[in-house]
Structures are given as structure tokens and as C-alpha cells.
C-alpha angles and dihedrals in degrees: 000000000000126000112265116211145149136216110253095212138025112282113220119177095206089063095048135080134187110283095031118126131228129197130220132181125226110238101191136034115270136179127187140150108310098356142068115194117196122202106279096027115141128243123196123212127191121216106235095172133014116177124169115213115275125189109322095335130108129265111238138199122181118195130188119189110209107150132056140171095247104188088308136104092242139046119268134179112284122143123223131171123221110240109171143352138207138189118270114273120263113264106276090231087070094060112084115234095356113173121190122177133202118266130221099035118150133194131225094211102025145023131262115255135188121241121188091340091306123117110231132175110237131183128156105302093341139082138157130224129189119188132210144101115312114175127205134172112274095241120195135179120277096019116175132205108266095032117150116197122200099348113108120218095009121125131187127204107195116226095340096125133072118298090017089296117166116226126224116199135182134185092197106084124292112346114257133173123195126235112276094026104165121236137184121212138175135185112268091252088065102029096062127056133164117269092251094054122087115254113272114275091236091065108018099044108035101143093114088056095050098106106124113200090226107053117211109248133168112268114253133179111237116225119235105248091180098052097098126051107201121196138257093024091047132042125211104211119230126217119272108252132200090257090061091059105033098092097049118116106167124192115240133218111203112225100187093087089061092050103259124138130168113254114233114167104058119103113221137186092206140001112284133218099247098119137044137180126196141158122237097191131325098308107026122090120187117206117186124182142167103264092199096218120167107277122193105231122222143108091310092043112045122199092264094052118133139182108222120198115209118198124185113211135189110241091207103042098021089224123146108253102177140344139197140179118228124195109217118190097200143040096242131105111298106181134058128178108234099183140325095305108017136074134189117221132188107220121170109309097345148061116236130197114211127191136187115328087024088279115170107238104169143004125207117192116220124217095215145344111327109250099181144339128206128182130186116241091253094047091236092122129038121180124185136170130210126199118249118191111240097187138049117257090258094049092044090054090046092052093045090052092047096047099034088228140064111291125242112275137187118264119206109218125210127181123196131189124224091279090051094249113154105250103167141007132181149140127259138159128273090230093063121091119238117228129251110247126229124177089257098047145294127325124205136176116229119197115230131192120288099019097306125135137198125210113209135184126208103198123215090246088064098256125122135204141171110253099187146341120215146152129246134176093208133038105286123224125210128191135168126242133184138301092029109300139126124229111206120190118190141147130259101187141040092252090060100257103179128230126187126204131184118209134191117240090263091057096256114144116248105166140011125192132179105183096173143275096285097060119107140158098055117189138154140211135176153161137207094291107031144012132201137210118205130192136163127233118226125209119242135035127286091007097147113129094009121123116257144186131204096277089058092065118087103186146324119241125197121192119198124207141184109260094220101057111000095249111155113242099176150338135213133197131197135186124228099031119192121257087237138085119241097051097135138050134187117224119246095257094040093240097115140037126208115204131178112232121172105308095339140078109226114210112204124193107221124214122249123258 
């Protein structure tokens, strides 16, 4: 089997000179004498010849591959010969119903198996799927050394140049290859055979390898299953009127004595993760915020490091019950509500479980920086990924300079059950998107042609289904909320006017709301009885997508609904909302709502059903 790889950047002969180097990325696992190449490993090519087209001649580019990342963090000598090339794959968003799963996942209680040519990660009653674009060479039967697929006017002479370099040539202007151009390579011992010998099986007879990761299917136009909200199964939410808010007299907890003040001067592209509210039982409210102390930066304190102060307050007396300082190494979300009286917190290099009284119940050490964390609404399944450096420091810096962005890395995946027993571990790529967890399984959004999307679920019992098909004029976002619901935020106009929809776990529509074009920062929360949807209203017209600061935010509105049928039972509105997500929390019994407003926590008593 040949090595499958792709160029990381466009290759343009008029910008190259002999001695320059090019980088390619391996796209499929490969093992050969003296080298193991994992998916994502780097290959280095040296330009032996770079000739722009002159007169009626041909433009030429000769490449020799002499270094590879052979199961190591750095490049080492390993010679490969370029055998064939193919045009970059079509964008995966143009392929209807494409499903691509993460490779190299392994189970603790089972073994990985292949299903329909896709690598999945199966264990008894559990599996994990990560979606994203995964390129492979479009193999076909009877391939020959020197084949070019899908690139007009390009020729390839295998091993005809110096140092066994293969020579591309083109008669149509200066030779140019697009980023993600696919290539096949083999060690010289396999790439070259005597004329009397049959072509090597790895190139000449590749039928058994011809399993493209994106199967060709007839294009079809998905129907919009969420277009119509039919009563009584679905509720179209009405605007909040003054009468809905007039009788509210919330209690207030002053936060200035504990050192918190609303930040007003910073310009932001999106809401940050600098605050969090949670309940630890019926009378304990936890408020956590970035204290913004002076932090000495360095290897142990990266640029995004924060010191978060957590303060436990009594909802009845407003007294401070407990406090703690948490060192956070990144700018991402750091707190998740597990159940009515427990939270999960990312602190330093560990995850911590806290219960009532802010008592530490459990500590989970992390093997690297936290990349993501997902929890099912019931808390029965928790999946998190930690970053694992794929490259040496020198190679990482080289890739970053070449790409103008951080390079792809490995992510180590761990899955726990409700008792924090390690159920599943594995390795995936940092470019793949983790799923949203429901109690029944994993939900993902799959782009379709022409602005359509498909929402799919992979259930824990290893069955899959389409939950919904819908249209959106902006990238949609989906999240799960208790007790077992999905919050989908999408756009219904070119100016980004948002629409939120709440779906049952079977994909049936429960609630639709269109609060207006100035609303941003949508998020949801819930419990067994009720759920809430929060958004923030911006000042000005046509402000979607523009940077903002605290003075640009008019108010935050939270709408509360019955979990069983989506009927609205109340709404609250506060001025001076924070520029962060996580500034609200529904009490365990659904009778109170805590909302951050300016330098206060407002405690609203909610009406009954």
C-alpha cells in the first residue's frame, strides 16, 4: 500500500527555487520497513528543479522526498518517491449526507471495528464519532506510476530527476498545484521494478484500496423538516411584553464587596467565558469570575492564563459561605453543571468535581491542555479531549510559520460514565469536531449543498438516524440542555437574523422563537422540570457580527419554559449584562432564576406552571 499524503499549501513554481523545501501531510496510516507514518505525520520534499515556462517549453518542478515524521515528533531521514497525484477533493459540504469518522480510536472494553469502510470506535453499548473533513487519495483500479487524476495538462515522470526526484511538468503556463493536492508515494525499493516485472501491487493493482472516504452519491435536495411548527406539539414563542415583567421584584446580591466589577472598555468579537453561575443545592449559588490579578507570564502561565475567584453565596441570607481561587490556563469555558448539587470545573491540569458547600469530591488529572468537554444532559456520559503535541518544538514552529496558523495536533479522547469510570479512550485530530451529547447518543451537524444542514444522531446502541434537515444562512450551533433537549440556533436572513429552535431527542420540534435581528449570545440551561433560553439585545441597527463592548449591550432576556411541552411559564430581563456567557442559572426545582446584572446577582422568583 503506498503512502497517501497531501500538500499543505499551494505549490507555485515561480515562487520556488532549487533547495527550497515543501511540506506534505500523511492522510492515512502507513507502515513500512524502518518507518511508521500516522495520519497527520509530516513529509518534507526538497525542490531539485523549479523552472517557469519559457517560450513554447514546459514548466517543470522536480521533488525529492527525503525526510519523514516516522512515529516520532521530529523529521528524520526516510526516502520516498512520488508516484502519482490527484486534484484536491471537493469540499465535503458539497457532498450530500457525507459522514466521516475519527480514526485511531480504541476501546477499554472492546475492539475497534470497521463499518462500511469507516473506522468507528465500538465498545459494548457505547461508541464515539467525530466529524470533519478527512482527505484520501481517490484510488482506482489499474493505477500506474505517473498517473495524474483530475488535473488537466499536468504530467509526472517518476524518479527521473536527480536524487530519485519525480518531475511534474505543464505546458499551460507556470506549473501550479492547489493546496490539498493528493499524492501517492513509496520507498524506492517498492517504487522501482525492472521492465520485465509486473508493476508493484501497491500501484498497479489498487482495487482493494479504492475506498474513498467520500462516496459518490447522486445529489439530492434535503427537505426542511423544521420549517413548520404545528400546534399543539410545537409552540411559536411570542415576544416578551411589559406586562410580563411588571410584577417582578427580584432580590439582589451585591458583588462589589467580593471584588467583582463589570468590565466595560474591552472590545470583543464574541462573548467570552470569564463568568459562571451555578446552583449547589436549593440555597447555594456559586459565582465564579475572572479576578484579573497581575499574572507573571511564562511557560507555566500562558498568555490566556486566568485567576478565577469562586464565591459560594447563600440565596436566602446573601452571606458568603465559602470561596476559592482557581488557576485556569486557557480562555475557554471552565465550569459545567453536573446535577442539582454538583459542578465540574477545569482548574489547572485537572478536572474537579465540587458538591454542596463547595466541597471537593473528586479530582481527575489531565494529560495535556483541555481541548473540549461535552456532557450529556443527565450527566451519565462525559467526554473530554486533551491536546497531545504531535511535533517537536522546532517542527511545530516551522509548520506554524508555513501555514500562518497553529498546525493540526492529536487529541486524546476520554469518556467517563456517571460514576467517573473510564469507559473509552482514543486518539483523534484537532481538526475534527466533537459531537453534542444527548442521553441517547451523539448529535452532529452535517453541512449539505446550498446552505442546507442535516442533524444526525449516533445512538449508544450503535444505530444512527437523521433527526432533522433545515436551512440556515449562517453557521448553525447546536447544544444539549436538560432534561434531554437540543437548542438549535440558526439564521433566517442574509443579515444574520437569529432563530432558535428547541427539539426533542427524537428530532421533533417543540419550540420556535425569532426574537429579532439585534439579539446575540444565545445559550440554554435546564433541569428536569424547566429549561431556559437566554439572549442579549444589542444597541443599534444591523449590528450582527460587529465587535462590541459592554456599553453596546442593552439588556439580557431569559425565557423560561416547561420541559414537557415548551409552554412559556415566565421571562426575566436585566440591564447591564456581562460580556460573558454563563451569566444565568436555573435553580434545581425551577422556582428561581439567578442572573448576573452589572455588579449584582438578581434572584427572580418564577411563577408556577
